[in-house]
MARBA-3410 file (N, C-alpha, C, O; in Angstrom, 1 decimal):
149
114.6,112.0,82.8,113.7,111.5,83.9,113.7,112.5,85.1,112.7,112.6,85.8 ~ 114.9,113.2,85.3,115.0,114.1,86.4,114.0,115.2,86.3,113.4,115.6,87.3 ~ 113.8,115.7,85.1,112.8,116.8,84.9,111.4,116.4,85.2,110.6,117.1,85.8 ~ 111.0,115.2,84.7,109.7,114.6,85.0,109.4,114.5,86.4,108.4,114.8,86.9 ~ 110.4,114.0,87.2,110.3,113.8,88.6,110.1,115.1,89.3,109.3,115.3,90.2
110.9,116.2,88.9,110.8,117.5,89.5,109.4,118.1,89.2,108.8,118.7,90.1 ~ 109.0,117.9,88.0,107.7,118.4,87.6,106.5,117.7,88.4,105.6,118.4,88.9 ~ 106.6,116.5,88.6,105.6,115.7,89.3,105.7,116.1,90.8,104.6,116.3,91.4 ~ 106.8,116.3,91.4,107.0,116.7,92.8,106.3,118.1,93.0,105.7,118.3,94.0 ~ 106.5,119.0,92.0,105.9,120.4,92.1,104.4,120.3,92.1,103.7,121.0,92.8
103.9,119.5,91.2,102.4,119.3,91.1,101.8,118.7,92.3,100.8,119.2,92.8 ~ 102.5,117.7,92.8,102.0,117.1,94.1,102.0,118.0,95.2,101.1,118.1,96.1 ~ 103.1,118.8,95.3,103.2,119.8,96.3,102.1,120.9,96.2,101.6,121.3,97.2 ~ 101.8,121.3,95.0,100.8,122.3,94.8,99.4,121.8,95.2,98.6,122.5,95.8 ~ 99.2,120.5,94.9,97.9,119.9,95.2,97.7,119.8,96.8,96.7,120.1,97.3
98.8,119.3,97.4,98.7,119.2,98.9,98.6,120.5,99.6,98.1,120.6,100.7 ~ 99.2,121.6,99.0,99.1,122.9,99.6,97.8,123.6,99.4,97.5,124.6,100.0 ~ 97.0,123.2,98.4,95.8,123.9,98.0,94.8,123.8,99.2,94.7,122.8,99.8 ~ 94.0,124.8,99.3,93.0,124.9,100.3,91.7,124.1,99.8,91.5,124.2,98.6 ~ 91.0,123.4,100.6,89.8,122.8,100.2,88.7,123.8,99.7,88.6,124.9,100.3
88.0,123.4,98.8,86.9,124.3,98.2,85.6,123.8,98.8,85.4,122.6,98.7 ~ 84.8,124.7,99.2,83.5,124.3,99.7,82.6,123.8,98.5,82.5,124.6,97.5 ~ 82.0,122.7,98.6,81.1,122.2,97.6,79.8,122.9,97.7,79.4,123.2,98.8 ~ 79.1,123.2,96.6,77.8,123.8,96.8,76.8,122.9,97.5,76.9,121.6,97.4 ~ 75.9,123.4,98.2,74.9,122.7,99.0,73.9,122.1,98.0,73.3,122.9,97.2
73.7,120.9,98.0,72.8,120.2,97.1,71.4,120.2,97.7,71.3,119.7,98.9 ~ 70.4,120.6,97.0,69.1,120.5,97.6,68.4,119.2,97.1,68.7,118.8,95.9 ~ 67.6,118.6,97.9,66.9,117.3,97.4,66.1,117.6,96.2,65.4,118.7,96.0 ~ 66.0,116.6,95.3,65.2,116.7,94.1,63.8,116.4,94.4,63.5,115.3,95.0 ~ 62.9,117.2,94.0,61.5,116.9,94.3,61.0,115.9,93.4,61.4,115.8,92.2
60.1,115.0,93.8,59.5,114.0,93.0,58.4,114.5,92.1,58.1,113.9,91.1 ~ 57.9,115.6,92.4,56.9,116.2,91.5,57.0,117.7,91.5,57.5,118.3,92.5 ~ 56.6,118.3,90.5,56.7,119.8,90.4,55.4,120.4,90.8,54.4,120.2,90.1 ~ 55.4,121.1,91.8,54.2,121.8,92.3,54.2,123.2,91.7,55.0,124.1,92.1 ~ 53.4,123.4,90.6,53.4,124.7,89.9,51.9,125.1,89.9,51.1,124.4,89.4
51.6,126.3,90.4,50.2,126.7,90.4,49.6,126.8,89.0,48.4,126.9,88.9 ~ 50.4,126.9,88.0,49.8,127.0,86.6,49.3,125.6,86.1,48.6,125.6,85.1 ~ 49.7,124.6,86.8,49.3,123.2,86.3,48.1,122.7,87.0,47.9,122.9,88.2 ~ 47.4,121.9,86.2,46.2,121.2,86.8,46.6,120.1,87.8,46.0,120.0,88.9 ~ 47.6,119.3,87.4,48.1,118.2,88.2,49.6,118.4,88.3,50.3,119.0,87.4
50.2,117.9,89.4,51.7,117.9,89.5,52.3,116.9,88.5,51.7,115.9,88.2 ~ 53.4,117.3,88.0,54.1,116.4,87.0,55.2,115.6,87.7,55.9,116.2,88.5 ~ 55.2,114.3,87.5,56.2,113.4,88.1,57.4,113.5,87.2,57.4,113.3,86.0 ~ 58.6,113.7,87.9,59.8,113.7,87.1,60.1,112.3,86.6,59.9,111.3,87.3 ~ 60.6,112.2,85.4,60.8,110.9,84.8,62.0,111.0,83.8,62.5,112.1,83.5
62.4,109.9,83.2,63.4,109.9,82.2,63.0,108.8,81.3,63.5,107.6,81.4 ~ 62.1,109.0,80.3,61.6,108.0,79.4,61.9,108.4,78.0,61.8,109.5,77.6 ~ 62.4,107.4,77.2,62.6,107.6,75.8,61.3,107.7,75.1,60.4,106.9,75.4 ~ 61.2,108.6,74.1,60.0,108.8,73.4,60.3,109.3,72.0,61.5,109.5,71.7 ~ 59.3,109.4,71.2,59.5,110.0,69.9,58.3,111.0,69.6,57.2,110.8,70.1
58.6,112.0,68.8,57.6,113.0,68.4,57.3,112.8,66.9,58.3,112.8,66.1 ~ 56.1,112.6,66.6,55.7,112.4,65.2,55.1,113.7,64.7,54.2,114.3,65.3 ~ 55.7,114.2,63.6,55.2,115.4,62.9,54.8,115.0,61.5,55.6,114.7,60.7 ~ 53.5,115.0,61.3,53.0,114.6,60.0,53.2,113.1,59.9,53.1,112.4,60.9 ~ 53.3,112.6,58.7,53.3,111.1,58.5,54.8,110.6,58.4,55.0,109.4,58.6
55.7,111.5,58.1,57.1,110.9,57.9,58.1,111.4,58.9,59.1,110.7,59.0 ~ 58.0,112.5,59.5,59.0,113.0,60.4,58.9,112.5,61.8,57.8,112.7,62.4 ~ 59.9,111.8,62.3,59.9,111.3,63.7,61.2,111.8,64.4,62.3,111.6,63.9 ~ 61.0,112.5,65.5,62.2,113.0,66.3,62.3,112.3,67.6,61.3,112.1,68.3 ~ 63.5,111.9,68.0,63.7,111.2,69.2,63.7,112.3,70.3,64.3,113.3,70.1
63.2,111.9,71.5,63.2,112.9,72.6,63.2,112.1,73.9,63.1,110.9,73.9 ~ 63.3,112.9,75.0,63.3,112.3,76.4,62.2,113.0,77.1,62.1,114.2,77.2 ~ 61.3,112.3,77.7,60.2,112.8,78.6,60.8,113.1,79.9,61.3,112.2,80.6 ~ 60.9,114.4,80.3,61.5,114.8,81.6,60.6,114.8,82.8,60.9,114.5,83.9 ~ 59.3,115.2,82.5,58.3,115.1,83.5,57.0,114.9,82.8,56.8,115.2,81.7
56.0,114.3,83.6,54.8,113.8,83.0,53.6,113.9,84.0,53.8,113.6,85.1 ~ 52.5,114.2,83.4,51.2,114.2,84.2,50.1,113.7,83.3,50.4,113.4,82.1 ~ 48.9,113.6,83.8,47.8,113.1,83.0,47.5,114.1,81.9,46.9,113.7,80.9 ~ 47.8,115.4,82.1,47.4,116.4,81.1,48.6,116.9,80.3,48.3,117.7,79.3 ~ 49.8,116.5,80.5,50.9,117.0,79.7,52.3,116.5,80.1,52.4,115.6,80.9
53.3,117.0,79.4,54.6,116.5,79.6,55.6,117.6,79.2,55.3,118.5,78.5 ~ 56.8,117.5,79.8,58.0,118.3,79.4,58.9,117.4,78.7,59.3,116.4,79.3 ~ 59.3,117.7,77.5,60.2,116.9,76.7,61.5,117.6,76.4,61.6,118.9,76.4 ~ 62.6,116.9,76.3,63.9,117.4,75.9,64.3,116.9,74.6,64.3,115.7,74.4 ~ 64.7,117.8,73.7,65.1,117.4,72.3,65.8,118.5,71.7,65.5,119.7,72.0
66.7,118.2,70.8,67.4,119.2,70.0,66.4,119.8,69.0,65.6,119.1,68.4 ~ 66.4,121.1,68.9,65.6,121.8,67.9,64.1,121.9,68.4,63.2,122.0,67.5 ~ 63.9,121.9,69.7,62.5,122.0,70.2,61.8,123.3,69.7,60.6,123.3,69.6 ~ 62.6,124.3,69.5,62.0,125.6,69.1,61.4,125.5,67.7,60.5,126.3,67.4 ~ 61.7,124.5,67.0,61.2,124.3,65.6,59.9,123.5,65.6,59.4,123.2,64.5
59.4,123.0,66.7,58.3,122.1,66.7,57.0,122.9,66.2,56.9,124.1,66.5 ~ 56.1,122.2,65.5,54.9,122.8,65.1,53.9,122.9,66.2,54.3,122.4,67.3 ~ 52.8,123.5,66.0,51.8,123.7,67.1,51.2,122.4,67.7,50.9,122.3,68.9 ~ 51.1,121.3,66.8,50.6,120.1,67.3,51.5,118.9,66.9,52.0,118.9,65.7 ~ 51.6,118.0,67.8,52.5,116.8,67.5,51.8,115.6,68.1,50.8,115.6,68.8
52.5,114.4,67.9,52.1,113.2,68.6,53.3,112.7,69.3,54.3,112.5,68.8 ~ 53.1,112.4,70.6,54.1,111.9,71.5,53.9,110.4,71.7,52.8,110.0,72.1 ~ 54.9,109.6,71.5,54.8,108.2,71.7,55.9,107.8,72.7,57.1,108.0,72.5 ~ 55.5,107.3,73.9,56.4,106.9,74.9,56.7,105.5,74.8,55.8,104.6,74.8 ~ 58.0,105.2,74.6,58.4,103.8,74.3,58.1,102.8,75.4,57.6,101.7,75.1
58.4,103.2,76.6,58.3,102.2,77.7,56.9,101.7,77.9,56.7,100.6,78.3 ~ 55.9,102.6,77.8,54.6,102.3,78.0,53.8,101.9,76.7,52.7,101.3,76.8 ~ 54.3,102.4,75.6,53.6,102.2,74.3,52.4,103.1,74.2,51.7,103.0,73.2 ~ 52.2,104.1,75.1,51.1,105.0,75.0,51.5,106.1,74.0,52.6,106.6,73.9 ~ 50.4,106.6,73.3,50.6,107.7,72.3,49.6,108.8,72.6,48.4,108.5,72.9
50.0,110.0,72.5,49.1,111.2,72.8,49.2,112.2,71.7,50.3,112.5,71.2 ~ 48.0,112.8,71.3,48.0,114.0,70.6,48.3,115.1,71.5,47.8,115.1,72.7 ~ 49.1,116.1,71.1,49.5,117.1,72.0,49.6,118.5,71.3,50.0,118.5,70.2 ~ 49.3,119.5,72.1,49.5,120.9,71.6,50.8,121.4,72.3,51.0,121.2,73.5 ~ 51.7,122.0,71.6,52.9,122.6,72.2,52.5,123.9,72.9,52.2,124.8,72.3
52.7,123.8,74.2,52.3,125.0,75.0,53.4,126.0,75.1,53.2,127.2,75.1 ~ 54.6,125.5,75.2,55.8,126.4,75.2,57.0,125.7,74.6,57.0,124.4,74.5 ~ 58.0,126.4,74.1,59.2,125.8,73.6,60.4,126.7,73.8,60.3,127.9,73.9 ~ 61.5,126.0,74.0,62.8,126.7,74.1,63.7,126.0,73.1,63.3,125.1,72.3 ~ 65.0,126.3,73.2,65.9,125.6,72.2,66.0,124.1,72.4,66.1,123.4,71.4
66.0,123.6,73.7,66.2,122.2,73.9,65.0,121.5,74.7,65.1,120.3,75.0 ~ 64.0,122.2,75.0,62.8,121.7,75.7,61.5,122.2,75.1,61.5,123.3,74.5 ~ 60.5,121.4,75.4,59.1,121.9,75.0,58.1,121.4,76.1,58.3,120.3,76.6 ~ 57.1,122.1,76.3,56.0,121.7,77.2,54.8,121.3,76.3,54.4,122.0,75.4 ~ 54.3,120.1,76.6,53.2,119.6,75.8,51.9,119.5,76.6,52.0,119.1,77.8
50.8,119.9,76.0,49.5,119.8,76.7,48.7,118.7,75.9,48.4,118.9,74.7 ~ 48.4,117.6,76.6,47.7,116.5,75.9,46.3,116.9,75.5,45.6,117.4,76.3 ~ 46.0,116.6,74.2,44.6,116.8,73.8,43.8,115.5,73.6,42.6,115.6,73.4 ~ 44.5,114.4,73.7,43.8,113.1,73.6,44.8,112.0,73.5,45.9,112.2,72.9 ~ 44.4,110.8,74.0,45.3,109.7,73.8,44.8,108.9,72.6,43.6,108.8,72.3
45.8,108.4,71.9,45.5,107.6,70.7,45.5,106.1,71.2,46.5,105.6,71.6 ~ 44.3,105.5,71.0,44.2,104.1,71.5,45.1,103.2,70.7,45.3,103.3,69.5 ~ 45.8,102.3,71.4,46.6,101.3,70.8,45.7,100.2,70.2,44.6,99.9,70.8 ~ 46.2,99.5,69.2,45.4,98.4,68.7,45.4,97.3,69.7,46.4,96.9,70.2 ~ 44.2,96.8,70.0,44.1,95.7,71.0,44.8,94.4,70.5,44.7,94.1,69.3
45.4,93.7,71.4,46.0,92.4,71.0,44.9,91.4,71.0,44.1,91.4,71.9 ~ 44.9,90.5,70.1,43.9,89.4,70.0,44.6,88.2,70.7,45.6,87.7,70.3 ~ 43.9,87.8,71.8,44.4,86.6,72.5,43.4,85.5,72.4,42.2,85.7,72.7 ~ 43.9,84.4,72.0,43.0,83.2,71.8,43.1,82.4,73.1,44.0,81.8,73.4 ~ 42.0,82.5,73.9,41.9,81.8,75.2,41.5,80.3,75.0,41.7,79.6,76.0
41.1,79.9,73.9,40.6,78.5,73.7,41.7,77.7,73.1,41.5,76.5,73.0 ~ 42.8,78.2,72.7,43.9,77.4,72.1,43.6,77.3,70.6,42.7,77.9,70.1 ~ 44.4,76.4,70.0,44.3,76.3,68.5,42.9,75.6,68.2,42.5,74.7,68.9 ~ 42.3,76.1,67.1,41.0,75.5,66.7,41.2,74.3,65.8,40.3,73.5,65.7 ~ 42.3,74.1,65.2,42.6,72.9,64.4,43.0,71.7,65.2,43.7,71.9,66.2
42.5,70.6,64.9,42.9,69.4,65.7,44.3,69.1,65.4,44.9,69.5,64.4 ~ 44.9,68.3,66.4,46.3,68.0,66.2,46.5,67.1,65.0,45.6,66.3,64.6 ~ 47.6,67.3,64.3,47.8,66.4,63.0,47.8,65.0,63.4,48.3,64.6,64.4 ~ 47.3,64.2,62.5,47.2,62.7,62.7,48.7,62.2,62.6,49.5,62.7,61.9 ~ 48.9,61.1,63.3,50.2,60.5,63.3,50.3,59.7,61.9,49.4,59.2,61.4
51.5,59.7,61.4,51.8,59.1,60.1,52.4,57.7,60.4,53.4,57.6,61.1 ~ 51.9,56.7,59.7,52.4,55.3,59.8,53.6,55.2,58.9,53.4,55.4,57.7 ~ 54.8,54.9,59.4,56.0,54.9,58.5,55.8,53.8,57.4,56.4,54.0,56.4 ~ 55.0,52.7,57.7,54.8,51.7,56.7,54.1,52.3,55.5,54.4,52.0,54.3 ~ 53.1,53.2,55.8,52.3,53.7,54.7,53.2,54.8,53.9,53.0,54.9,52.7
54.0,55.5,54.6,54.8,56.5,54.0,55.8,55.9,53.0,56.0,56.4,52.0 ~ 56.4,54.7,53.5,57.3,54.0,52.6,56.7,53.5,51.4,57.2,53.5,50.3 ~ 55.4,53.0,51.5,54.7,52.4,50.3,54.3,53.6,49.4,54.4,53.4,48.2 ~ 53.9,54.7,49.9,53.5,55.8,49.1,54.8,56.3,48.3,54.7,56.7,47.1 ~ 55.9,56.4,49.0,57.1,56.8,48.3,57.5,55.8,47.2,58.0,56.2,46.1
57.4,54.5,47.5,57.8,53.5,46.5,56.8,53.5,45.3,57.3,53.3,44.2 ~ 55.5,53.8,45.5,54.6,53.8,44.4,54.7,55.0,43.5,54.4,54.9,42.4 ~ 55.3,56.1,44.1,55.4,57.3,43.2,56.7,57.2,42.3,56.7,57.7,41.2 ~ 57.6,56.5,42.8,58.8,56.6,42.1,59.3,55.4,41.5,60.4,55.4,40.8
END
């Protein structure tokens, strides 16, 4: 126990004698990216999405920023993406055809070429079309059961 106490005392002494380190100055995060190459500013976001490649391959990704004309996504293996993909944003249910404008190892920039319309939900505003089921008289039910058996 004596060795452990000595060791702990030395560590605490070293910590208290250490000079404070200046933390790096943090700059505020911009809510949109103003880039002269873009038609519209992209809003920073963190939305789960998936990339569809063909009919069977689906890759999970995160949308890091988004505009009406495109998105920046983060995913492993982004460098391997084909020229055209479909982006499906889980939170909104929106799906876009997109051209891959640029790619790196972990990110890709997408330029939307069109939105894929979602199937409209059919909502019956008039309620059920069938009348309510008729009430059953227990006397008749009992007689029918007795006559069958």
